[in-house]
NUFINU-442338 format. One line per 8 residues: number of its first residue (from 1); for each residue y, x, z of C-alpha. Coordinates in nm, 4 decimals, m for minus. Each point is the difference from the previous one (the first is absolute). Last residue first. Layout:
N
NUM> Y,X,Z ~ ... $
END
This chain:
397
397> m2.2904,3.3923,0.3518 ~ 0.3560,m0.1272,0.0527 ~ 0.1344,m0.1239,m0.3340 ~ m0.3053,m0.2257,m0.0409 ~ 0.1022,m0.1761,0.3209 ~ 0.3066,m0.1585,m0.1642 ~ 0.1890,m0.2468,0.2131 ~ 0.0372,0.1360,0.3533 $
389> m0.1713,0.3337,0.0291 ~ m0.0657,0.2674,0.2571 ~ m0.0335,m0.2557,0.2772 ~ 0.2403,0.0011,0.2948 ~ m0.0114,m0.3764,0.0361 ~ 0.3333,m0.1054,m0.1506 ~ 0.0199,m0.3665,m0.1001 ~ 0.3409,m0.0664,0.1615 $
381> 0.0532,m0.2970,0.2320 ~ m0.1203,0.1853,0.3114 ~ 0.2604,0.2729,m0.0513 ~ 0.2980,m0.2336,0.0211 ~ 0.2734,m0.0955,m0.2458 ~ m0.1220,m0.3530,m0.0600 ~ m0.2555,m0.1235,m0.2475 ~ 0.0397,m0.3672,m0.0844 $
373> m0.2417,m0.2437,0.1655 ~ 0.2730,m0.2024,0.1702 ~ 0.1660,m0.0501,m0.3392 ~ m0.3253,m0.1256,m0.1468 ~ m0.0327,m0.2484,0.2843 ~ 0.3518,m0.1355,m0.0738 ~ m0.0204,m0.0129,m0.3808 ~ m0.2579,m0.2749,m0.0405 $
365> 0.1860,m0.2363,0.2345 ~ 0.3275,0.0824,m0.1777 ~ m0.1452,m0.1316,m0.3218 ~ m0.1009,0.1244,m0.3422 ~ m0.1578,0.3273,0.1049 ~ 0.0724,0.3629,m0.0786 ~ 0.0815,0.2369,0.2847 ~ 0.1338,0.3107,m0.1735 $
357> 0.1632,m0.1695,m0.2973 ~ 0.1414,m0.2678,0.2287 ~ 0.1562,0.2733,0.2155 ~ 0.1411,0.1779,m0.3064 ~ 0.1575,m0.3247,m0.1271 ~ 0.1510,m0.0704,0.3421 ~ 0.1347,0.3564,0.0026 ~ 0.1602,m0.0344,m0.3428 $
349> 0.1573,m0.3374,0.0856 ~ 0.1256,0.1178,0.3388 ~ 0.1690,0.3021,m0.1621 ~ 0.1709,m0.2273,m0.2524 ~ 0.1179,m0.2400,0.2692 ~ 0.1220,0.2782,0.2301 ~ 0.2061,0.1365,m0.2884 ~ 0.1567,m0.3452,m0.0406 $
341> 0.0536,m0.0381,0.3766 ~ 0.2021,0.3229,0.0037 ~ 0.2026,m0.0954,m0.3088 ~ 0.2537,m0.2105,0.1904 ~ 0.1146,0.3019,0.2008 ~ 0.0253,0.2136,m0.3202 ~ 0.1957,m0.2407,m0.2210 ~ 0.3396,0.1662,0.0616 $
333> 0.3073,m0.1408,m0.1746 ~ m0.2064,m0.2912,m0.1230 ~ 0.0658,m0.1720,m0.3324 ~ 0.2442,m0.2118,m0.1957 ~ 0.0134,0.0837,m0.3703 ~ 0.2971,0.2222,m0.0919 ~ 0.0749,0.0625,m0.3682 ~ m0.0275,0.3676,m0.0945 $
325> 0.2965,0.1877,m0.1478 ~ 0.0147,0.0379,m0.3808 ~ m0.1037,0.2344,m0.2803 ~ m0.0008,m0.1658,m0.3404 ~ m0.2682,m0.1353,m0.2335 ~ 0.1258,m0.3565,0.0139 ~ m0.3324,m0.1735,0.0688 ~ m0.1530,0.2894,0.1935 $
317> 0.2985,0.0300,0.2327 ~ m0.0547,0.3525,0.1274 ~ m0.0055,0.1245,0.3600 ~ 0.2142,0.1830,0.2534 ~ m0.0007,m0.1180,0.3602 ~ 0.2199,m0.2527,0.1770 ~ 0.0549,0.0067,0.3751 ~ m0.1577,m0.3184,0.1322 $
309> m0.3375,0.1665,m0.0420 ~ m0.3291,m0.1195,m0.1487 ~ m0.2437,0.2930,m0.0006 ~ m0.1369,m0.0408,0.3526 ~ m0.0030,0.3324,0.1805 ~ m0.3480,0.1481,m0.0414 ~ m0.2857,m0.0938,0.2297 ~ m0.2318,0.2728,0.1274 $
301> m0.3275,m0.1323,0.1421 ~ m0.2044,0.1557,0.2821 ~ m0.3582,m0.1078,0.0726 ~ m0.1767,0.0795,0.3283 ~ m0.3554,m0.1043,0.0866 ~ m0.0622,0.0238,0.3722 ~ m0.3253,0.1897,0.0599 ~ m0.3382,m0.1427,m0.0977 $
293> m0.0475,0.2667,m0.2663 ~ 0.0639,m0.2246,m0.3010 ~ m0.1402,0.1264,m0.3303 ~ 0.1716,0.1507,m0.3065 ~ m0.1252,0.3480,0.0860 ~ 0.1639,m0.0134,0.3426 ~ 0.2289,m0.2855,0.1005 ~ 0.1733,m0.0890,0.3275 $
285> 0.3369,0.1523,m0.0909 ~ m0.1540,0.3465,m0.0374 ~ 0.2393,0.1382,0.2608 ~ m0.1658,m0.2112,0.2658 ~ m0.0450,0.2254,0.3031 ~ m0.2366,0.0284,0.2969 ~ m0.2991,m0.1187,m0.1988 ~ m0.3123,m0.1449,0.1602 $
277> m0.3752,m0.0082,m0.0581 ~ m0.1426,m0.2130,0.2788 ~ m0.3255,0.0774,0.1797 ~ 0.1735,0.1518,0.3029 ~ 0.3445,0.0876,m0.1295 ~ m0.0837,0.2434,m0.2792 ~ 0.2632,0.1604,m0.2222 ~ 0.0990,m0.0073,m0.3675 $
269> 0.3184,0.1833,m0.1042 ~ 0.2469,m0.1935,m0.2143 ~ 0.1046,0.2368,m0.2791 ~ 0.3637,0.1034,m0.0570 ~ 0.0761,0.3052,0.2132 ~ m0.3002,0.2051,m0.1117 ~ 0.0822,m0.0852,m0.3601 ~ 0.3346,0.1776,m0.0013 $
261> 0.3082,m0.2253,m0.0008 ~ 0.2495,m0.1075,m0.2676 ~ m0.2327,m0.2532,m0.1647 ~ m0.0548,m0.1600,0.3408 ~ 0.3665,m0.1079,0.0083 ~ m0.0506,m0.1707,m0.3354 ~ m0.3142,m0.1764,0.1199 ~ 0.1265,m0.1175,0.3403 $
253> m0.2534,m0.2867,0.0023 ~ m0.0965,m0.1361,m0.3395 ~ 0.3006,0.0358,m0.2284 ~ 0.1688,m0.2381,m0.2407 ~ 0.3023,0.0352,m0.2295 ~ 0.2146,m0.2110,m0.2331 ~ m0.0015,m0.3419,0.1677 ~ 0.2822,m0.2098,m0.1475 $
245> m0.2156,m0.2967,m0.0976 ~ m0.3426,0.0115,0.1620 ~ m0.2722,0.1322,m0.2331 ~ 0.0244,0.3402,0.1710 ~ m0.1535,m0.1551,0.3129 ~ m0.3047,m0.1354,m0.1824 ~ m0.0579,0.3117,m0.2094 ~ 0.0272,0.2305,0.3014 $
237> m0.2302,m0.2149,0.2119 ~ m0.2688,m0.0020,m0.2676 ~ 0.0307,0.3711,m0.0668 ~ m0.0081,0.0936,0.3685 ~ m0.3006,m0.2318,0.0436 ~ m0.2063,0.1883,m0.2532 ~ m0.1866,m0.2566,m0.2100 ~ 0.1960,0.0677,m0.3184 $
229> m0.0955,0.3673,m0.0100 ~ m0.3719,m0.0622,0.0356 ~ m0.2520,0.1094,0.2662 ~ 0.2640,0.0712,0.2687 ~ m0.0229,m0.3378,0.1711 ~ 0.1997,m0.2631,0.1891 ~ m0.0636,m0.1279,0.3522 ~ m0.2313,0.2202,0.2091 $
221> 0.1718,0.0271,0.3372 ~ 0.1065,m0.3237,0.1675 ~ 0.3656,m0.1018,m0.0099 ~ 0.1539,m0.0845,0.3372 ~ 0.3624,0.0745,m0.0862 ~ 0.1510,m0.0182,m0.3497 ~ 0.3389,0.1678,m0.0179 ~ 0.2992,m0.0418,m0.2317 $
213> 0.2978,0.2373,m0.0121 ~ 0.2982,m0.0860,m0.2205 ~ 0.2451,0.2548,m0.1437 ~ 0.3541,m0.0654,m0.1187 ~ 0.2333,m0.1347,m0.2648 ~ 0.3718,m0.0784,0.0055 ~ 0.2471,m0.1899,m0.2189 ~ 0.3678,0.0303,m0.1045 $
205> 0.3189,m0.2041,0.0084 ~ 0.1475,0.2704,0.2280 ~ 0.0755,m0.2599,0.2669 ~ m0.3551,m0.1311,m0.0299 ~ m0.1336,0.3562,0.0218 ~ 0.2033,0.0528,0.3180 ~ m0.1535,m0.3124,0.1539 ~ m0.3445,0.1379,m0.0888 $
197> 0.0814,0.3273,0.1762 ~ 0.1141,m0.1859,0.3099 ~ m0.3245,m0.1970,0.0086 ~ m0.1979,0.3215,m0.0433 ~ 0.1908,0.1707,0.2825 ~ m0.0814,m0.2883,0.2332 ~ m0.3663,0.0124,m0.1050 ~ m0.0112,0.3760,0.0678 $
189> 0.1114,m0.0568,0.3597 ~ m0.2503,m0.2882,0.0347 ~ m0.3070,0.1796,m0.1392 ~ m0.2457,m0.2767,m0.0964 ~ 0.1730,m0.0756,m0.3342 ~ m0.0415,m0.3320,m0.1783 ~ 0.3734,m0.0007,m0.0921 ~ 0.0762,m0.3135,0.2009 $
181> m0.2330,0.1311,0.2710 ~ m0.2388,m0.2126,0.2084 ~ m0.2946,0.0270,m0.2393 ~ 0.0469,0.3778,m0.0074 ~ m0.0472,0.0169,0.3769 ~ m0.3492,m0.1477,m0.0250 ~ m0.1137,0.2384,m0.2748 ~ 0.1415,0.2998,0.1857 $
173> m0.1879,m0.1081,0.3127 ~ m0.3336,0.0137,m0.1811 ~ 0.0836,0.3434,m0.1412 ~ 0.0827,0.1528,0.3376 ~ 0.3682,0.0991,0.0535 ~ 0.0661,0.3486,0.1397 ~ 0.0639,0.1894,m0.3239 ~ 0.1434,m0.2943,m0.1907 $
165> 0.3276,0.1558,m0.1138 ~ 0.1199,m0.2030,m0.2974 ~ 0.1847,0.1393,m0.3022 ~ 0.3463,m0.0847,m0.1392 ~ 0.0725,0.1707,m0.3370 ~ m0.0302,m0.3207,m0.2002 ~ m0.2095,m0.2366,0.2053 ~ m0.2947,0.1536,0.1827 $
157> m0.3267,m0.0844,0.1756 ~ 0.0229,m0.3766,m0.0464 ~ m0.2955,m0.1737,0.1620 ~ m0.3562,m0.1086,m0.0555 ~ m0.2923,m0.2112,0.1085 ~ m0.3671,m0.0629,m0.0816 ~ m0.2480,m0.0857,0.2751 ~ m0.3772,0.0168,m0.0344 $
149> m0.2129,m0.1668,0.2680 ~ m0.2566,m0.1501,m0.2349 ~ 0.1507,m0.3499,m0.0125 ~ 0.3386,0.1738,m0.0300 ~ m0.1036,0.1354,m0.3404 ~ m0.0436,m0.3544,m0.1338 ~ 0.3387,m0.1042,0.1392 ~ 0.1699,0.2994,m0.1637 $
141> m0.1617,m0.0997,m0.3301 ~ 0.1509,m0.3483,0.0349 ~ 0.3397,0.1538,0.0735 ~ m0.0341,0.2317,m0.2970 ~ m0.0341,m0.2959,m0.2357 ~ 0.3168,m0.1637,0.1362 ~ 0.1798,0.3354,m0.0120 ~ m0.1009,0.0467,m0.3633 $
133> 0.1545,m0.3339,m0.0974 ~ 0.3315,0.0983,0.1623 ~ m0.0312,0.3274,m0.1899 ~ 0.0919,m0.1737,m0.3243 ~ 0.3653,m0.0133,0.1136 ~ m0.0130,0.3756,m0.0573 ~ 0.1123,m0.0758,m0.3553 ~ m0.2139,0.1203,m0.2915 $
125> m0.0610,m0.3595,m0.1132 ~ 0.3603,m0.1204,m0.0138 ~ 0.1639,0.3266,m0.1050 ~ m0.2425,0.0423,m0.2890 ~ 0.0570,m0.3593,m0.1170 ~ 0.3781,0.0585,0.0397 ~ 0.0305,0.2831,m0.2508 ~ 0.0794,m0.2283,m0.2954 $
117> m0.1054,0.1156,m0.3480 ~ m0.3385,0.0865,0.1524 ~ m0.2335,0.2227,m0.2025 ~ m0.2803,0.0123,0.2570 ~ m0.0246,0.3740,0.0743 ~ 0.3519,0.1145,m0.0875 ~ 0.1515,m0.3071,0.1637 ~ m0.2032,0.0564,0.3160 $
109> 0.1005,0.3675,0.0098 ~ 0.3649,m0.1006,m0.0295 ~ 0.0092,m0.2594,0.2771 ~ m0.2733,0.1520,0.2214 ~ 0.2592,0.1217,0.2503 ~ 0.1294,0.3493,0.0848 ~ 0.2983,m0.0126,m0.2325 ~ 0.1130,m0.3585,m0.0640 $
101> m0.0455,m0.1238,m0.3555 ~ 0.3018,m0.1641,m0.1669 ~ m0.1154,m0.2782,m0.2354 ~ m0.0381,m0.2952,0.2350 ~ 0.0038,m0.3192,m0.2042 ~ 0.2535,m0.2621,0.1161 ~ m0.1423,m0.2579,0.2375 ~ 0.0424,m0.3670,m0.0873 $
93> m0.1144,m0.1626,0.3234 ~ m0.2761,m0.2560,m0.0271 ~ m0.1678,0.1308,0.3151 ~ 0.1874,0.2966,0.1482 ~ 0.1431,m0.1486,0.3209 ~ m0.3203,m0.1997,0.0584 ~ m0.2096,0.3165,m0.0263 ~ 0.1635,0.1419,0.3134 $
85> m0.2477,m0.1959,0.2109 ~ m0.2858,0.2066,m0.1417 ~ m0.3164,m0.1713,0.1240 ~ m0.2866,0.2139,0.1241 ~ m0.3512,m0.0852,m0.1187 ~ m0.3402,0.1067,0.1246 ~ m0.3434,m0.0154,m0.1590 ~ m0.3163,0.1046,0.1813 $
77> m0.3033,0.0531,m0.2216 ~ m0.3125,m0.1587,0.1530 ~ m0.1763,0.1465,0.3044 ~ 0.0861,m0.3063,0.2084 ~ 0.2746,0.1474,0.2191 ~ 0.0790,m0.1720,0.3277 ~ 0.2778,m0.2361,0.1103 ~ m0.0125,m0.1361,0.3550 $
69> m0.2501,m0.1787,0.2244 ~ 0.0116,m0.3277,m0.1878 ~ m0.1899,0.0959,m0.3140 ~ 0.2984,0.1739,m0.1575 ~ m0.0616,0.1522,m0.3407 ~ 0.1126,0.3212,m0.1726 ~ m0.0781,0.1136,m0.3557 ~ 0.2747,m0.2034,m0.1600 $
61> 0.3693,m0.0918,0.0059 ~ 0.1303,0.2143,0.2856 ~ 0.3781,m0.0329,0.0379 ~ 0.1974,0.3152,0.0729 ~ 0.3433,m0.0539,0.1547 ~ 0.3027,0.2027,m0.1005 ~ 0.3373,m0.1191,0.1199 ~ 0.2108,0.1197,m0.2911 $
53> 0.3771,m0.0398,0.0012 ~ 0.1165,0.2428,0.2682 ~ m0.2481,0.2544,m0.1364 ~ 0.1847,m0.0211,m0.3303 ~ 0.3038,0.1677,0.1579 ~ m0.1547,0.3491,0.0146 ~ m0.1896,0.1598,0.2866 ~ 0.1502,0.3064,0.1690 $
45> m0.1207,m0.0858,0.3483 ~ m0.3384,m0.1635,m0.0168 ~ m0.1326,m0.3499,m0.0470 ~ m0.1730,m0.1480,m0.3027 ~ m0.3231,0.2021,0.0028 ~ m0.0391,m0.0625,0.3723 ~ 0.0275,m0.3742,m0.0628 ~ m0.2954,0.0074,m0.2404 $
37> m0.2052,0.1919,0.2574 ~ 0.0660,m0.2677,0.2614 ~ m0.0811,m0.2715,m0.2546 ~ m0.3438,0.1517,m0.0625 ~ m0.0707,0.0285,0.3720 ~ 0.1131,m0.3578,0.0567 ~ m0.2513,m0.1125,m0.2616 ~ m0.2723,0.1710,0.2003 $
29> m0.3208,m0.0152,m0.2001 ~ m0.3416,0.0051,0.1667 ~ m0.2340,0.1978,m0.2291 ~ m0.3186,m0.1975,m0.0676 ~ m0.0601,0.0877,m0.3618 ~ 0.0643,0.3477,m0.1349 ~ 0.3166,0.0883,m0.1952 ~ m0.1007,0.1054,m0.3505 $
21> 0.2866,m0.1400,m0.2039 ~ 0.3680,m0.0163,0.0927 ~ 0.2258,m0.1978,m0.2333 ~ 0.3772,0.0345,0.0387 ~ 0.2793,m0.2190,m0.1364 ~ 0.3771,0.0325,0.0080 ~ 0.2086,m0.3089,m0.0604 ~ 0.2474,m0.1890,m0.2205 $
13> 0.1275,0.3110,m0.1797 ~ 0.2897,0.2099,0.1282 ~ m0.1905,0.3201,0.0827 ~ m0.2836,m0.0818,m0.2361 ~ m0.3537,m0.1151,0.0634 ~ m0.3563,0.1271,0.0129 ~ m0.2099,0.1999,0.2437 ~ m0.3589,0.1166,m0.0301 $
5> m0.2482,0.0947,0.2672 ~ m0.3248,0.1864,0.0371 ~ m0.2507,0.0394,0.2781 ~ m0.3478,0.1390,m0.0406 ~ m0.3529,m0.1199,0.0711 $
END
């Protein structure tokens, strides 16, 4: 069994739609949990004016039924829809063609690929508005992971040149503090500086990017694989996170910092604590050889400053064939705080898929005993008996 999802819809169309296939039967669904994640995507200091219009609410149309004790999944594809309230302002309106591509957006590349004479179709579909559908899917995946004790959460690690100092704050506490911050930052002094920096960007008619950290806690070892390139969990996580609008870089753990160190300072040494195999560090980000180690999984995403700025940029009017300033389309000044839940959603989707791949089964009742039988990081769970061979006795005459 594997998970997959598709989204459809435009930024100012009637609605966004998502279809999630492969979710096992019997998962209790928290509608409040989905709505909570949808609200997190809408709120955050630096958000643009559209967030005052939209009040996103995901409606489940299929794949979930309520038999009196609450909604549960049926095993069928789950379809969700999110109405665009802003659509009413655009419906029937005579909108002039957009012919001046904005640097940093898909306006020009979309026209070159699809042959548009009006750039707006590219703007409409490439818009980060689409991520509202992803968050609804990710929320369901988060609920599946929670059934097996896995928690996914994140926070803002930097905005512009402002970095956090989290030396004495445990990961679990960071995730809680981030939910209470208007910039999704668990370091209060840094959060205040971030807010001030965003205000300065607004005054400067400019935008800001930053770095987002997402953790998965409680993962068992053994998810993912090294046997093929596309089954390595680093590759799957990287592709999923890089698919989010504005994300231009991904690292697993402190990968770029590790690249500057000698190997003896980078690996996570293995020690014994009774029967348990333990690590005293997590510089690998919770993955070795494309497989989870059982440590906290750590994904970092670099988000560029959003390309739409109040200050005009240089472009070309494709209809007139002359250089011209860009036309402003409303947008965020800093989308980073709002993007935390989006990165969480994509990480949750990949991990839920990897868990289903490992466990198999069509229902939660089938999956639970298989999860309990998973190998853990302890000596008694490993098939080592001191023999001279493991798989190929003919090689050891």
